[in-house]
N, C-alpha and C positions, 0 to 999 in steps of 0.2 A: 595406201595399202603397204607400200614398202616401208613407210615411216613406222606404222604400227608393228611390223615385223622386227624393225630395228629396236624399238623400245621393248618389245617382248624378249628379244635376245639379251638386252642389257639387264632386264629384270631377272632373267634366269641366272645370268652370271652373278648378279648381286646376291641372290638367294644361296647360290653355291658357295660364294665367298663367306657369307655369314655362317653357313654350316661348318665351313672349314675352321673359321676363327672363333666359333662359339666355345665358351668355357666348359670345363669338364671336371667333375669331382668323382673320385673312385676310392672305394674302401678295399683294403686287403688285410688278411689275417697273418700275423707272424707269431709263432709260438716260441721263438727264441732259438738260439743256436744249440744244437745237440738234443732237441726235443721232438718227439713224434706225436705228442698229445698234451692235453692240458689236465692237470690234477688240482684238486682243491688245495689252496695255499700257495700255488705257484703263480709266478708272473707270466703274463702274455701280453701281446701288443696288437693294436689295430692301427695300420698305416692309413693316413688320409692324404691322398695325392690330389692337389688342386692345380689345375692348368688354366692359364689365361684368365684368372679372376683376381681382382685387386683386393678382395676382402679375405679376412682370415676366418676360419671356422671357430665357432664358440666352443668353450670347454663343456663337454657333456656333464650334466648334473648327476645322472645315474645311468648305470649299465646293468642289464639283467645278469644275475649270477656272478657279478664281480664288483669289486670296489675300485673306484677311480683313484689312482695314485698320482700320476703326472700327466700333463698334456702340453707338449711344447714342439716348436718347429725345429727340425734337425738338419734340413738342407733346403737350398734355394738355387735355382738356375734360370738363365735366360739366354736367348739366341737371336741373332739378327741375320737377315739375308737380303741381298740386292740382286734381283734378276730383271735384266732389261729395264733398269730404273725403278722397278717396283720394290720398295723396302717393306719387309715384313718383320714382325717381332713376336716371339713366343716366350712364355715364362711358366715356370712350374715350381711348386713348393711341396715339401713333404712334412707332415705333422705326425707325431707318434703319440698315441694314447696308451699309456702304461696302466695295466689292470692287474689286480690280484683276484684269482678265482676264489669264491666264497661258498658256492654250493654246487651240487651235482645236477646234471640235466642238459638238455639241448636248448640253446638260446640263439637269438639273432640280434644284430645291431644294425640300425639304419632304417630307412635312408635318412641322411642329414642334408640340410640345405645350406649352400654357401653362395651368396650373391644371387639368389633366386634359382640356382641350379641344384637339382637333387642328385644324390649319389645312389649307388647300388646298395644292396644289403648283404652283409656277411653273416654266416651261420657258424656256430662253434659248439662243441660238446665238451663238457667238463666232467671228468671222471673222478672216482674216489681217490683221495690222497693216500700216500703210504703211511703218513703220520700227521698229527695235528701240527699247525704252525708253531705252537709253543714247544712241542717235542722237538721239531726240527731245529728251532733256534737254540733250544737247550743243548741238544747234542752237538750242534755246531760250536757253541760256546765252549763245551768241554774239550772238543778236539782241538780247537784253536788255542785255548788257554794253555794247553800242554806244550805248545810250540809258539812262543811269543813272536817269533819272526816269520810265522807262516804267512804266505801271501794268499789273498782271497782268490777263490776259484774263478773260472772264466764264464760261468753260467750267468743268466740274467736274473736269477733269484737274488733276494737281498743277502748280502754277505754279513756274517757275524764273526767278530774276533773278540778275544778275551782281553789281555792286558794291552793290546795294541801292536802295531807293526811300525816299520820305519816311515810310513806315510802319515800315520795319525796315532797319537797316544796321549795319555794324561800323566802328569807328574804332580804328586802331592808333597807338600813340605810344611814344616812348622818353624816358627821363628826361633825356638829354642828346644833342645831335647833334654836339658837338665834343669829342672825348675823346682820351686817350692809348691806346697799345697796352696790352692786358691790363687796362684799367680796366673796372670793373663797370658795366653799364648795365641798366636795367629796361625790358623790352619788354612792353607791356600791350595787350590786345585787349578792347574794351568793346562790348557789345551795346546798341543803342538800338531801342525798339519801341513802337508804339501799339496792337498787337493785344491781344485780351482775355486770352489764355493762351498761355504757352510750354510745349509738351509735350515737346520733345526738342531738344537741341543736341549735335551731334557733329561732330568734325573728319573730313573725307573725304580730306584730304591733309596731309602734314607741312609745317610752315613751313620756309622756306629761309633759313638763316643762313650764307651763304657767307662764310668767313673769320672765323667766330666759334666759340668754345667756349661751350656752352649748359648752364645749370642750370635745371631747371624749378622754379617756385615754387608752393607750395600756397596762397598768399595770394590767393584768388579770392573772388568774391561767392557767398553761399549764399541770397540773396534779392534781389528787385528793389527798387530805390530810384528815387525820382522825381528828374529832372534836366531843367532847361530848356536847350535847345540851339537857337540861331538863332531864338529867340522861340517855340519850341514845346516843350511838356512831353512827355517820354518816360519810360518805365520802362527803367532801365538796370541792367546787371550786368557786372562784370569776369569774362569767361569763360576767360581765359588770361593767364598772367603768367610771364615768363622773365627770368632774370638772364643776360646774355650778355657775353662777354669778347672783344673784337676781337683777332685774332692777327696782323694786318698793318696797315701804314699805307696811307692813301689813302681814297678814297670807297668804302665798302662798302654794298651794297644788302641790305635785309631785305625779302623778298617775303612778303606775307601769304598764309596758307593758306586753303583753302575749308572752310566750315562748312555743314552741313545743319541747318536750323531748321524744326521743325514747330510751327505755331501754329493757333489758331482764328480764323477771320475771321467777324465778325458780319454776318448778312444780315437785313434787316427786311422785314416785310410787314404788311398790315392785315387783321385778322379782323373780320367783321361783328359778332360778339358781344363779343369781348374787346378789340377796338380794335387799337392798334399792338403788334405782337409781333416777336420775332426768334428766330433759331436760328443755331447755330455751324456753319460749314463748314470742314473740315480743309484746311489750306493748307501746302504744303511749299516751302521756299525754299532755294536755294543762294547763300550770300553770302560775299564775299571782302573783307577789310579792305584799306585803302590800303597801298601799298608805301612804304618809308622809305629815306632815304639818310643814313648816318652818316659824318662826316668824322673820320678817325682820324689823329692825329699820332704820329710815331715817338718813342720815348723819347729824351731828350736825350743827345747825345754829347759827350765820350766816356763810355761806361759804366764804372763802377768795376770793377776787375779781379775783385773778390770779390762782384760783384752776384749776388744769390740768385735773380733772376727774379721776385721778389714785387712786385706792384703793389697798393697799398692802404695800410692802416695796421696795423702789426704790433708785437708785443713778443716778447722771447725770454727764457727763464729756463732754469736748469740745476739738476739734482738728482743729487748723488753718492750712490748707493745704500748704500755701506758706508764705514766709517771705518777698517777694518782691511785692510791689503793685504800680500800675500806674493808673492814671485817665482814665476813659472810658474803662478799662480792667477788665473783670469779674474775681472774686476770689471765693474761696469756704471755708466754715467752716462747720464742722460736729459736731452735738450734739448727744450723745449716752445715752439712758436711759436703765439701767439694773436693774434686780431685779425680784420679784415674785408678781403676781397679775394680774389685767386686763390690761396687756401690750398693747394689740391690740387697746385699746380705749383711750390711753393717748394722750394729746396734749400739745404743747409748747405754751408759750405766744406769742403775736404778736410782732415779732422782729422789724418791722418797727416803732412801738411805742417806742421801747427801744433804737435802734441804732441812731446815729447822723443823721441828715437830709442829710448830704453829702454822706451817704452810703445807697444806695437803695437795699433793700432785696427782693428777689423773692420767690415764693411758693416752699417749699422744696420737695425733692424726699425722700419718706419714705420707709424704708425697715424693715419689722418685722421678726425676727427670734426667735420664741417662741415655746416651747415644753411643753406638759403636762407630768409632772414627779410626780408620786405619788399623793399628794393631792393638787397640785397647778400648775399654769402656770408660767414658768420661762424662761428667755432668755433676749433679748435686742431688742430695737427699735432705728434705726438710722435716724436722720433728716439731710439730706444733703442740706444745704442752699447755694445758689449762691447770691453774693452781688456785687454791682458795685460802686466803688468810683467815685463820680461825679466831685470832685475837688482835687487839690493838697493840701498837708498839713499834720499835725499830728492829728490823731483821736484816740478815745478810744472806743473799742468794749466792752460794759459793761458785767459784770457777769450776767448769766441768772439763775433765780430762778425757781425751779420746785417744786410746792406745791402739796402735795398728802395727802391722809388720811390713817393713819396706824391703822387698826382695832385692833392690839395687844395692842396699848397704848390708843386707843379711841381718838386720837388727830390728828389735821392737822400738818404735819411736812414739812420742807423745805430742799431740796437738792439744791446745787449750783454748776454751771459750771463756771470755771474761765474766766475772761475777758482778753483782749489783748490791748496793745498800738501799733498802726501801723503808718507807715509813707508812704504817697502816693506821688509818683513822677509824673512827667509830662508824659502823655501817648504819644507815638510816633504817633499813628494813628490820633489823633486830630491835631497835628502839621502839618503833611503831608497834611491833607485835607485843612488846612488854606492856605498853600503855593500854592496848586493846584488851589484853588479858585482865589487867587490873580493873578497867572500867566494867567489864562484864561481871567480874566477881562482886564488885560493889553493888551493882544493880540487882544481883541475885539475893542480897541480904534484905530482909524485911524488918522494918521498925514497927513494933507493936505498942500501942498505948495501953498502960496497965489497967485503965478503967474499962477497956474493952475485953479484958480477960474474963473468961467464964470458968466456973468450977469444972465443967466437963470438957474444957479445952486443954489439949496436950501442949506442953511447952515445945517450942520449935527445936530446942537443943536436944530433946528426947526423940525426935523423929529421924527416920532413916534418910529422908531427903536432905536434912541438914548435914549429916555426916557424909552423904554422897558427894557433896561439894568439896570435901577434903579428900575423899578416897580417889575420885577421878583424877585430879591433878597429880596425886602421889603415884598412882599406877602409871599415868602417862609419863611421869618423870622417870620411873624405873624402866619402862619399856624403851624410852628414848636413850637412857644411859646404856642399856644392854645392846640396843641396836647400833649405837655409835661405837661401842667397844668392839662389837662383832665386825662392824665395817672397817675400823682401823686394823683389826687383826687380819681380816681377809685381804686387805691391801698391803699389809706389811710384807708379805711374800708374793710378789707380783707373778713369779713363775707358777706358784700354786693357784693363784687367782686366774691367770690366763689358762691354766690347765682345766679348771672347772668350767670356764667359759669357751673352751676350744671349739665346741660344736657350734655355738652361736656365732663366734667370730668367723669360722669357716663358711657358714651359710651366708653371712653378709658378703664375703669375698666371692662366693659362687654367684651372687646376683650380678656382679660385674661380668662374669663369664657368660651368664644368660643374656645380658644386653648385647655382648659381642656376637652371640649366636643368632639373635634376632636380626642383626645387621648383616649377617653373612661374613663377618670378619673372622676367618679361621685362625690367622696368626694371633690376633688379640684374644680370641677365645681360649686357645691352648696356653698362652702366656698366663692369663688370669687363672685358669684351672690349675696349672702347675703351682702357681703362687699359693692358691687356696689349699691344695693338698699338702705341699711341703710345710706351709705355715701351720696347718691344723696339727700335723704330726709333731712339729717343734713345740707348739703350745701344750699339746696333750701329754707329751713325754718330758716336758720341762727341759728340753734339749737345746743348747745354743746352736746357732747356724753353723759354726765351724765344725760341729760334731754331727751335723744332720746328714747322714749317709745311709744308704740302704742296709749295709751290714749292721751298723749301730742300731737302726730302727728295728731290724729283725731280732737282735739280741735283747733289747729292752722289752719288746712286746712278748717274747718268749718267757722272759723273767716274770712278767705280769700275767702269765698263764692265758694269754690270748691264743685262741685256736690257730693251728697252722693254716687252715683253709682261709681264715680271715686275713692272716699276714700275707699269704701268697696273693690273695685277691687285691689287696691294697698296693703291694709292690708291682704286680702285673699292670695295674691301672696306671701307675707312674710311668712304667716303660712304654705302655701304649700311647700315653699323651705325648711323651718325648718323641716317639717314633712318628706320630701323626703331625707334630709340629714341623718336622723337616721333610715330610713327604706330602706333596700336593696331590697325590693320586686320588685319595678318598677322604681327605681331611674334612672337607665341608659336609659330605654326606654322613659322616659318623659323629658329628658334633652332638646331636640330640642323644644318641645312645651312650656316648661317653659321659655326657652331663648327668644322665640318669644313673650311670654306673658309679660316678663320683659320690652322688648322694647316698646310694645303697652301701658303698664301702665305708663311708663315714658312719652311717647308722650301725653297720655291723661292728665296727670298732667300739662305738659307744656302748652297744649292748654287751659286748664282751667285757668291757670294763665294769659295767653295772653288775653282771653275773659274778665277776671276780671280786666284787666289793671295792672297785676302784683302788687297787693296791698302789 
């Protein structure tokens, strides 16, 4: 009996000890310093205190009436005690769930389970906000941008600043501020910060490069580096780099775009047991780099008559694909332009005007392989020409000169591709066709025995069928000569020929954009779409690439009596495509509507030219 009492007492003590050392999870609501309530758009916090449990709580996937912003541990403590040889240990951790109120109403959160232990439930009421989050951010932007050195307030709401402060700002720079038209420039945006951690950097608007053609560079920083600026050490990173080509002379302005940066701001406090401690507070900043002005000089006049439109440093080579040539048999010659500069916009001279008249040259197939490396665009452009020898004999393919402007020397320079001497033999296809025509004609003739002639029989020479054998070849010959002369005439002026076929050429280019749209490739889609639109207008207006600018397009279209509405629609579409190319916000979602708009705008321009008689 005494033994059972003893065991019962031990069991009671064990149960008591377990209740003392059992884990505990408790939730508490924190509306932030200086707040008596929660309003839509504001941040508030739920503290999760975990005691004597080795597991960490999971991040909540959803909270009623609010959006989950962050969930992290902000403090941890433990204690030991030794009483009469009995060693005990306790531990506790605090986790903070940062939330943004999204709708009005009464809500509750919890219970949650940590290590099998359930917490209590907290209730909260969200009231109507004084203004929308967008209004609050906008007003904060305005107030802060007026004072670039203003420090963020001490509330727990996201802070918004304009141009930046001494703790975080952006600097924009260009490689040169005094350049020629079409000369490559490097535009760089660098981040400077003293905050502990950068969590997110994203552009909220596209940069404005009015008067420039832009190529985005992948040469950006992948880690932070230390740099001293104005006597203070910052962590820096290049977050954006573009190679830009000015399209007009004068002072062109580059306006910096806005970036959203999420950082951790360190806050310090004193703990009686552990001493000086700190915890991170999330901070959101909207920062804009400085604007820049570039002085652009026009290319020297007079421009050479055979100027290719290239600005940079280039070389050209030629490659004749075959050494055996026959009349009426197509052959191929490839010209390759290599170097650095505005490769995508160079053109070769009209080869029909250079080649002998016995060699007919067709529109080339162009392939651009260019990459943005560091401060320029380098690579190559191949022009694959098909030509047709029309006669037998010895002919000379002349050397082709490529005239470009070199901004390093400030002069027009010439690169040259070698020429070739070729011998054209008789084509087999033409000989066979002649033999076949002769055989068919001979078979058509009928030999009549005079004894078989009858008085009532009409002589073959007096029948219409007899003369039809002469009329048909004669008419066919006349039609062939007229068609051939028309073909030669239409191809003599390649600019006029391309102008008439501008609509068809543009639609073939649009097919490439459609293929990118199906694959979800927004960058490729807008690149191909811009090439199609600029190429269509260059072909339609017979305008070289060096003169292909918005103001020139507007002037020429107005001279051709194109309605103002059609002009504005086409130029607005160009602006929209260039904006979407550098803004990832809704580029993918608007690809289909932009593609349809491109087709409509091209149709409108074509209809306007038809009504005006294609002046």
